[in-house]
C-alpha positions in Angstrom: -1.9 36.3 -31.7 0.3 35.8 -28.6 1.7 32.5 -27.8 1.8 31.1 -24.3 5.2 31.2 -22.7 6.0 27.7 -21.3 6.7 27.5 -17.6 9.1 25.2 -16.0 8.5 23.4 -12.8 9.1 25.1 -9.4 10.3 23.5 -6.2 7.3 24.7 -4.3 3.7 26.0 -5.0 0.9 26.9 -2.7 -1.1 23.7 -3.3 1.9 21.6 -2.2 0.7 22.3 1.3 -2.5 20.4 0.7 -0.6 17.5 -0.9 1.8 17.4 2.0 -1.0 17.1 4.6 -2.6 14.1 2.7 0.7 12.3 2.1 2.1 13.1 5.6 -1.1 11.7 7.2 -0.8 8.5 5.2 2.9 8.1 6.2 2.1 9.1 9.9 -0.5 6.3 10.1 2.1 3.7 8.8 4.7 4.9 11.3 2.2 4.7 14.2 1.3 1.2 13.1 5.0 0.3 13.2 5.3 1.7 16.7 2.2 0.1 18.1 2.6 -3.3 16.5 6.3 -3.6 17.3 5.7 -2.7 20.9 2.3 -4.3 21.4 2.6 -7.5 19.3 6.4 -8.1 19.1 7.3 -6.8 22.6 10.0 -4.5 21.2 11.6 -2.1 23.7 11.3 1.7 23.2 15.0 1.8 22.5 14.7 -0.8 19.7 11.7 0.9 18.0 12.9 4.6 18.4 16.6 4.0 18.4 17.0 1.5 15.5 13.8 1.0 13.4 12.5 4.6 13.1 15.9 6.1 12.1 15.9 3.5 9.3 12.4 4.4 8.3 13.5 8.1 8.3 16.4 7.5 5.8 14.2 5.3 3.5 11.6 8.0 3.4 14.1 10.8 2.8 15.8 8.9 0.0 12.7 8.2 -1.9 10.8 11.5 -1.4 13.9 13.5 -2.4 14.6 11.4 -5.4 11.0 11.5 -6.8 10.9 15.3 -6.1 14.1 15.7 -8.1 12.9 13.5 -10.9 9.7 15.5 -11.2 11.6 18.8 -11.1 14.0 17.7 -13.8 11.1 16.5 -15.9 9.4 19.8 -15.6 12.6 21.7 -16.5 13.2 19.5 -19.5 9.6 19.6 -20.8 9.0 23.3 -19.7 5.9 22.3 -17.7 4.8 23.6 -14.3 2.1 21.0 -13.8 4.4 17.9 -13.1 3.5 16.1 -9.8 6.1 14.0 -8.1 5.3 10.4 -7.5 4.0 9.8 -3.9 6.1 7.5 -1.8 6.0 5.8 1.6 5.9 2.6 3.6 4.2 -0.4 2.0 1.2 -1.2 4.3 0.7 -4.8 3.0 4.4 -5.7 3.6 4.3 -4.0 7.0 1.6 -6.4 8.2 3.2 -9.4 6.4 6.6 -8.9 7.9 5.3 -8.4 11.4 2.8 -11.3 11.5 4.2 -13.8 9.1 8.0 -13.4 9.6 8.9 -11.5 12.8 6.2 -12.8 15.1 6.9 -16.5 14.2 10.7 -16.0 14.8 10.0 -14.3 18.2 7.6 -17.1 19.3 10.1 -19.8 18.1 12.9 -18.2 20.0 10.9 -18.0 23.2 9.8 -21.6 22.8 13.5 -22.5 22.7 14.2 -20.7 26.0 15.3 -17.3 24.8 14.6 -14.3 26.9 12.1 -11.7 25.7 15.0 -9.3 24.8 16.8 -12.0 22.9 13.6 -13.0 21.1 13.0 -9.4 20.1 16.5 -9.0 18.8 16.1 -12.1 16.6 12.7 -11.0 15.3 14.1 -7.6 14.4 17.0 -9.2 12.5 14.6 -11.4 10.7 12.6 -8.4 9.7 15.7 -6.7 8.3 16.4 -9.7 6.1 12.8 -9.9 4.8 13.0 -6.2 4.0 16.4 -6.7 2.2 14.8 -9.5 0.1 11.9 -7.4 -0.9 14.2 -4.6 -1.9 16.3 -6.9 -4.1 13.1 -8.1 -5.9 12.0 -4.5 -6.4 15.4 -3.5 -7.7 15.7 -6.5 -10.1 12.2 -5.7 -11.4 13.3 -2.3 -12.7 14.8 -4.0 -15.8 11.5 -5.6 -16.9 9.1 -2.8 -15.8 8.6 -1.3 -19.2 7.9 -4.7 -20.8 5.3 -5.5 -18.1 3.6 -2.1 -18.6 3.3 -2.7 -22.4 1.9 -6.1 -21.8 -1.1 -5.1 -19.6 -4.0 -3.0 -20.9 -4.6 0.3 -19.0 -8.0 -0.9 -17.7 -6.2 -3.9 -16.1 -3.7 -1.6 -14.3 -6.0 1.1 -13.2 -8.9 -1.1 -12.1 -6.6 -3.0 -9.7 -5.6 0.3 -8.0 -9.3 1.2 -7.9 -10.1 -2.0 -6.0 -7.5 -1.1 -3.4 -8.6 2.5 -3.3 -12.3 1.9 -2.8 -11.7 -0.6 0.0 -8.4 -0.4 1.8 -8.3 3.4 1.5 -11.8 5.0 1.1 -14.3 2.8 2.9 -12.3 2.6 6.1 -12.1 6.4 6.4 -15.8 6.7 5.3 -16.7 4.4 8.2 -14.6 6.5 10.5 -16.2 9.7 9.3 -19.7 8.5 10.1 -18.6 7.0 13.4 -17.7 10.6 14.4 -20.0 12.7 12.1 -19.7 16.0 14.1 -15.9 15.9 13.6 -15.6 14.1 10.3 -18.2 15.6 8.0 -17.1 19.2 8.0 -13.5 18.5 6.9 -14.9 16.2 4.2 -17.2 18.9 3.1 -14.3 21.4 2.8 -12.3 18.9 0.7 -15.2 18.2 -1.6 -16.0 21.9 -2.0 -12.3 22.8 -2.7 -11.5 20.0 -5.2 -14.8 19.0 -6.8 -16.5 22.4 -6.4 -13.3 24.3 -7.3 -13.8 26.9 -4.6 -10.7 28.6 -3.3 -10.6 29.6 0.4 -8.2 32.1 1.9 -5.9 29.3 3.0 -5.3 26.0 1.2 -8.3 23.6 1.5 -6.3 20.8 2.9 -4.9 23.0 5.6 -8.4 24.4 6.4 -9.8 20.9 6.6 -7.1 19.8 9.1 -7.4 22.9 11.2 -11.2 22.5 11.4 -10.8 18.8 12.2 -8.4 19.4 15.0 -10.7 22.1 16.5 -13.8 20.0 16.3 -12.0 16.9 17.7 -10.7 18.8 20.8 -13.8 21.0 21.1 -16.3 18.1 21.1 -14.3 15.9 23.4 -13.4 13.3 20.8 -9.9 14.1 21.9 -9.3 15.4 25.5 -6.4 16.0 27.8 -4.9 12.9 29.4 -1.8 13.5 31.4 -0.8 9.8 31.3 -1.1 9.6 27.5 0.7 12.9 27.1 3.5 11.7 29.3 3.8 8.5 27.3 3.9 10.6 24.1 6.6 12.8 25.4 8.8 10.1 26.9 10.5 8.9 23.6 11.5 12.4 22.5 15.2 12.7 21.8 17.8 12.6 19.0 18.3 9.2 17.3 21.1 8.6 14.7 20.8 5.8 12.2 23.0 2.8 12.6 24.5 0.5 10.0 23.3 -3.1 10.6 25.0 -5.2 8.0 26.4 -7.7 10.5 22.9 -8.4 11.8 21.6 -8.9 8.3 24.4 -11.4 7.6 23.8 -13.3 10.9 20.1 -13.8 10.0 20.6 -14.6 6.3 18.9 -18.0 6.6 15.6 -16.1 7.0 15.7 -15.5 3.2 15.3 -19.2 2.6 13.1 -20.0 5.5 10.5 -17.3 4.8 11.0 -17.2 1.0 7.3 -18.1 0.6 6.4 -14.8 2.3 9.2 -12.5 1.0 8.8 -13.5 -2.7 5.0 -12.7 -3.1 5.4 -9.5 -1.0 8.2 -8.3 -3.2 6.3 -9.2 -6.4 3.2 -7.5 -4.9 5.2 -4.4 -4.3 6.7 -4.5 -7.8 3.4 -4.9 -9.7 1.7 -2.3 -7.5 4.5 0.2 -8.3 4.1 -0.5 -12.0 0.3 0.1 -11.8 1.0 3.4 -10.0 3.3 4.5 -12.8 0.5 3.7 -15.3 -1.9 5.7 -13.1 0.5 8.7 -13.2 0.8 8.4 -17.0 -3.0 8.4 -17.3 -3.0 11.6 -15.3 -0.5 13.2 -17.6 2.9 12.5 -16.0 5.0 9.8 -17.8 7.9 8.5 -15.7 10.5 6.0 -17.0 10.0 2.6 -15.3 13.6 1.6 -14.8 14.9 4.5 -12.7 11.7 4.9 -10.7 11.5 1.2 -9.8 15.2 1.1 -9.1 14.8 4.1 -6.7 11.9 2.3 -5.0 14.1 -0.8 -4.5 17.0 1.3 -3.3 14.8 3.0 -0.7 13.8 -0.4 0.7 17.5 -1.6 0.7 18.4 1.6 2.6 15.6 0.8 5.1 17.0 -2.7 5.7 20.7 -1.7 6.0 19.9 1.1 8.5 17.5 -0.7 10.8 14.0 -0.6 9.4 12.1 -3.9 8.7 9.6 -2.3 6.4 9.8 -1.9 2.6 8.9 1.3 0.9 6.9 1.8 -2.3 5.5 4.2 -4.9 2.2 5.1 -3.4 -1.2 4.7 -4.9 -2.9 8.1 -5.5 -0.8 10.2 -7.9 -3.8 11.5 -9.8 -5.3 12.6 -6.5 -2.3 14.5 -5.5 -2.1 16.1 -9.0 -5.8 17.1 -8.8 -5.1 18.6 -5.4 -2.6 20.9 -7.2 0.5 19.4 -5.5 3.6 19.5 -7.6 7.2 18.9 -6.4 7.4 20.5 -3.0 4.9 18.3 -1.2 7.2 15.3 -1.6 10.2 17.2 -0.3 8.1 18.5 2.7 7.0 14.9 3.4 10.5 13.6 3.4 11.8 16.3 5.7 8.9 16.3 8.2 8.6 12.5 8.4 12.4 12.2 8.7 12.5 14.7 11.6 9.6 13.0 13.4 11.3 9.6 13.2 14.8 10.9 14.1 13.5 12.9 17.1 10.9 10.5 18.5 8.2 13.1 18.2 5.8 10.9 16.2 3.6 10.1 19.2 3.3 13.7 20.4 2.1 14.8 16.9 -0.5 12.1 16.7 -1.6 13.0 20.2 -2.5 16.6 19.2 -3.5 16.0 15.6 -5.9 13.0 15.5 -6.4 11.0 12.4 -10.0 12.3 12.1 -8.6 15.8 11.4 -7.0 14.8 8.1 -8.6 11.6 6.9 -11.0 13.5 4.5 -8.0 14.2 2.2 -7.1 10.5 2.0 -10.8 9.6 1.4 -10.9 12.0 -1.4 -7.7 10.5 -2.9 -9.4 7.1 -2.9 -12.4 8.5 -4.7 -10.2 10.1 -7.4 -8.3 6.8 -8.0 -11.5 4.8 -8.5 -12.8 7.5 -10.9 -9.6 7.4 -12.9 -10.2 3.7 -13.7 -13.3 4.8 -15.7 -12.2 8.2 -17.0 -8.7 7.3 -18.2 -9.7 4.2 -20.1 -11.8 3.7 -23.3 -15.5 3.9 -22.3 -16.3 0.5 -23.8 -13.7 -1.0 -21.4 -15.8 0.0 -18.4 -17.0 -3.6 -17.8 -13.3 -4.7 -17.5 -12.7 -1.9 -14.9 -15.6 -3.2 -12.9 -14.3 -6.8 -13.1 -10.9 -5.5 -11.9 -12.4 -3.9 -8.9 -13.9 -7.1 -7.6 -10.9 -9.0 -6.3 -9.8 -6.1 -4.2 -13.3 -5.8 -2.7 -13.3 -9.5 -2.0 -9.9 -9.3 -0.3 -11.2 -6.4 1.8 -14.3 -8.5 2.7 -12.1 -11.4 3.7 -10.1 -9.1 6.0 -13.3 -7.7 7.6 -14.6 -11.3 8.2 -11.4 -12.3 9.9 -11.3 -9.1 12.0 -14.9 -9.9 13.0 -13.9 -13.4 14.1 -11.0 -12.0 16.1 -13.2 -9.4 17.7 -15.5 -12.3 18.7 -12.7 -13.9 20.6 -11.4 -16.3 18.0 -7.9 -16.3 16.5 -6.1 -17.4 19.7 -4.1 -20.6 20.4 -7.1 -21.7 22.5 -9.7 -20.7 19.9 -8.0 -20.7 16.5 -9.6 -19.7 13.2 -10.1 -23.1 11.4 -11.7 -24.4 8.2 -14.7 -25.6 10.2 -15.9 -22.0 10.1 -16.5 -22.1 6.3 -19.7 -24.2 6.6 -21.5 -21.8 9.0 -20.7 -19.0 6.6 -22.1 -21.0 3.7 -25.3 -21.6 5.6 -25.8 -17.9 5.5 -25.1 -17.9 1.8 -21.7 -16.4 2.3 -19.0 -18.3 0.4 -16.2 -17.0 2.5 -13.7 -19.5 1.1 -14.0 -17.8 -2.2 -13.2 -14.5 -0.6 -10.1 -16.1 1.1 -9.0 -17.4 -2.3 -9.4 -14.0 -4.0 -7.6 -12.3 -1.1 -4.3 -14.1 -1.8 -2.5 -12.3 -4.7 -5.5 -10.2 -5.5 -3.3 -7.6 -7.2 -2.4 -10.3 -9.7 -6.0 -11.7 -10.1 -7.5 -8.3 -10.5 -5.1 -7.3 -13.3 -5.5 -10.7 -15.0 -9.3 -10.8 -14.9 -9.5 -7.2 -16.1 -7.1 -7.9 -18.9 -9.1 -11.0 -20.0 -12.3 -8.9 -20.0 -10.6 -6.2 -22.1 -9.5 -8.8 -24.8 -13.0 -10.4 -24.7 -14.5 -7.0 -25.4 -12.0 -6.5 -28.2 -12.7 -10.0 -29.5 -8.9 -10.8 -29.2 -9.6 -14.2 -27.7 -6.1 -15.5 -28.2 -4.6 -12.9 -25.9 -7.4 -13.6 -23.4 -6.2 -17.3 -23.5 -2.6 -16.3 -22.9 -3.6 -14.3 -19.8 -5.6 -17.3 -18.6 -2.5 -19.5 -19.0 -0.5 -16.9 -17.0 -3.1 -17.1 -14.3 -2.9 -20.9 -14.3 0.9 -20.7 -13.8 0.7 -18.2 -11.0 -2.1 -20.2 -9.3 -0.1 -23.5 -9.6 2.8 -22.0 -7.7 0.5 -20.4 -5.1 1.1 -16.8 -6.0 -2.7 -16.5 -6.5 -5.7 -17.9 -4.6 -4.0 -20.8 -2.7 -4.1 -20.2 1.1 -3.3 -22.0 4.3 -4.7 -21.5 7.8 -2.8 -20.1 10.8 -4.1 -19.5 14.3 -5.6 -16.2 13.5 -5.5 -15.7 9.7 -5.4 -17.2 6.2 -2.1 -16.6 4.4 -0.5 -17.3 1.1 0.4 -20.9 0.4 3.4 -20.7 -1.9 4.6 -24.0 -3.3 4.6 -26.4 -6.3 1.0 -27.4 -7.1 -0.6 -25.7 -4.1 -3.2 -24.0 -6.3 -4.0 -26.9 -8.5 -7.8 -26.4 -8.5 -7.5 -22.8 -9.6 -4.8 -23.7 -12.1 -7.1 -26.3 -13.8 -9.9 -23.8 -13.9 -7.8 -21.2 -15.6 -6.4 -23.8 -18.1 -10.0 -24.8 -19.0 -10.8 -21.1 -19.5 -7.8 -20.7 -21.8 -9.0 -23.7 -23.8 -12.4 -22.1 -24.1 -10.8 -18.9 -25.4 -8.6 -20.8 -28.0 -11.8 -22.6 -29.2 -13.6 -19.3 -29.4 -10.8 -17.8 -31.5 -11.0 -20.7 -33.9 -14.8 -20.6 -34.0 -14.9 -16.8 -34.8 -12.3 -17.2 -37.6 -14.1 -20.2 -39.2 -17.8 -19.3 -38.9 
């Protein structure tokens, strides 16, 4: 009998093209968000966005994508495997919004209120964003030394169900809505992706590339996208060559931001750290085991590089490794992503690419990734832990529901200084049997509450009630300090309310739950 000859990893395989399109689309969306929000909300000039921020984004993406590609390649060489998939990596969406709306915008508004010009206010807001990014990177880097301990502590169902809650809401549903808003354009690329990866049918060209090409053709052919000379001119205008700058002096000048906005920076950094750990667990469940310390250290280093070279936005290990692996992507997709995204940011060509290739053309790939992540929560855990996976999905769904509710209020004209979003809105929601305050509570720190509630459910199923009690006590501690559930009102949002005793009601509830579990443990042993 012949024995199979082991194959080592390669730098590039055919299916890396599909993986690249999915990951690049995800990164492109984040970069376009940065451009639009920095210019539209913060009033940043083109030179500030394209000359300082995007070059920093480029370096942070290149550092992380290249490192995780190299790590996967070395792992494949060492283990003589050709099926290793590099960890996906990019800009942290949650931190992106948090830094803009909860750090940079308040700094800008305060500066203007004190008589600063628009340009001066923009400069101060940008420097504040750099410091927030630096703080997040330091938290991620320090977490590298406790990563393995945290992974051993949490059941797999707790880790994967948390990712599933994010995937089904913040990834999949949004693109599903967008697909059925433009069905003539959206359904055919989705069909190609499903046929290729669920139906295992191979076309002449990679399925991801085919889906994007069909999407682009349908978008332009049906008029969803059409020629607009003004938009084209605006997309061409920033094109140039931008070299990264070193901004250590600006970081030092704004160091007080670390203390002033610690209540934002700390939970965002922890959110990023825990999310990265869950993504490592997801990768292991898909067959690729990566060491926590170097992977988390590289993640933190990428964020520090971003801050030092001008970007205000942390990077992270992305959700979706099992999806990229199922696509057939291996090492090269990550290298391609780093090179292409880096070039787009360093040449100011982001806008022109998004003009010709609309999001609708490639969103089917990201939708499919979301489906795979949710499915993994059930397939990669013991079947009798399925109820725990379902429980772990719920906080993410609640957080997404809270976001949709606030978006609806803003669309109705609320969320302005003249018409702020206030607690008085809770009662009208309750009259329609919608306890929106519960959704607001679950929204804050939902990555923690999802993991904890799923872990509690796992240990209830296993009748290990003492461990369930310990997780309840941990939830009480996090709630007491406002890392979970506690929120405060701003003009247009509800945000985390970090502080001593801010979440006392939830802390008491979890403590009582812990007492119940300790009693149950005693009752079971003595019956």
